[in-house]
C-alpha positions, 0 to 999 in steps of 0.5 A: 095747478090745472085740474083735469078731473077725477077719472084721470087722477085729479091734479096734474103737474104744472105744465102748459098744454100748448107750449109744454112749459114746465117748472125750471130749477135755479138759485136765489142769491143772498147779497150783502155789502154796499154797492160800488155805485153807492161808494162801497166796495161791492156786493158779495154773495153770502148764500145760495139756496135752490128754488123753482121758476114756475110757469105763469099758468092760467085756466081759460075757456075757449069757444071752438066754433068748428066743434060748437063747444067750450074747451077749458085749457091750462095755458101759460101767459105767452101761450095765450098770446100765441093762441090769440095770434094764430086762432083757437082752431089752429092751436087746438089742431096743433095740440092734438098733433102733439098728442094732447087730449082735448 
C-alpha cells in the first residue's frame, strides 16, 4: 500500500498512479494425482479457492526538473519501465490529464 498522508485519510487502495492497475480476482487450484508425463492417469482438480492477484507496487521518488522538486509516486513495476522510456515530465503530464493530484 502507498501512504498518501493524514490529510487525505492515511492509506489508500492498492492502485498504480500511472497505469491505474488494481487487484484482480482469480482462483487457486489444488491438484492431485500423477501427471501423464510420469506415466500416471492425469491430474485432477480437487479444490478451488478464491484469491487476489495484487499489482507489483513500489514507492519511488522522481526528480521533476521542470518544477525543481522531488515527487514520490506509487507505481507498478511495468509503469516504472514506461516512465523510464517516456520520461518523468511526460509521465507526470499524462497523470495530471487523467486527474491525478501530484
